[in-house]
C-alpha positions as CSV (number, residue, x, y, z in Angstrom):
1,M,121.2,148.2,81.7
2,E,118.3,146.5,79.9
3,I,117.7,142.8,79.8
4,N,118.6,142.6,76.1
5,E,122.0,144.2,76.7
6,L,122.6,142.0,79.6
7,I,121.9,138.8,77.6
8,K,124.0,140.1,74.7
9,T,126.9,140.7,77.0
10,A,126.5,137.3,78.6
11,I,126.5,135.5,75.3
12,Q,129.6,137.3,74.0
13,S,131.8,135.9,76.8
14,P,130.0,132.9,78.3
15,E,133.1,131.5,80.1
16,S,133.4,134.5,82.4
17,N,129.8,134.8,83.7
18,L,127.2,132.4,85.1
19,L,124.4,133.7,83.0
20,G,126.2,133.0,79.7
21,I,127.0,129.5,80.9
22,F,123.4,128.9,81.8
23,I,122.1,130.3,78.5
24,Y,124.5,128.1,76.5
25,L,123.7,125.0,78.7
26,T,120.0,125.6,78.2
27,L,120.4,125.9,74.4
28,L,122.6,122.8,74.3
29,L,120.2,120.6,76.3
30,L,117.2,121.9,74.3
31,F,119.0,121.1,71.0
32,T,120.0,117.6,72.3
33,I,116.5,116.7,73.5
34,V,114.9,118.0,70.3
35,F,117.4,116.2,68.0
36,L,117.1,112.9,69.9
37,T,113.4,113.1,70.0
38,L,113.2,113.5,66.3
39,V,115.7,110.7,65.7
40,L,113.9,108.3,68.0
41,Y,110.3,109.1,67.1
42,L,110.5,109.7,63.4
43,I,112.7,106.7,62.5
44,P,110.6,103.6,63.0
45,N,112.0,101.3,65.6
46,P,110.6,98.6,67.9
47,L,111.5,100.5,71.1
48,S,108.8,101.3,73.6
49,R,108.1,104.9,74.7
50,R,109.7,104.1,78.1
51,W,113.0,103.0,76.4
52,K,113.0,106.1,74.1
53,N,112.5,108.4,77.1
54,A,115.3,106.5,79.0
55,I,117.7,107.0,76.1
56,I,116.9,110.7,75.8
57,G,117.3,111.2,79.5
58,T,120.5,109.3,79.7
59,I,122.2,111.1,76.8
60,S,120.9,114.5,78.1
61,F,122.3,113.8,81.6
62,S,125.6,112.8,80.0
63,V,125.7,116.0,78.0
64,L,125.0,117.9,81.2
65,I,127.9,116.2,83.1
66,I,130.3,116.8,80.2
67,W,129.3,120.5,80.0
68,L,129.6,120.9,83.8
69,Y,133.1,119.4,83.7
70,H,134.3,121.3,80.7
71,F,133.0,124.8,81.5
72,V,132.6,124.9,85.3
73,I,135.1,122.5,86.9
74,K,138.0,123.3,84.6
75,Q,137.9,126.9,85.6
76,F,138.7,126.0,89.2
77,I,141.5,123.5,88.4
């Protein structure tokens, strides 16, 4: 089985395998970070870079925890 086939199978049913969960988690966090970065850096605001990074990190961590609960922990309950 080639890598492309393995990734396609993992994406088709991400709830049933760890690779699919990891791929979707990576894409979700990447999208979250890019979107928040664009919002915080393109819209003029008086926040310092430290605050902007703290906001991005906090929201990304929250998304990670919600994703972990929704897709991993709920399978074992």
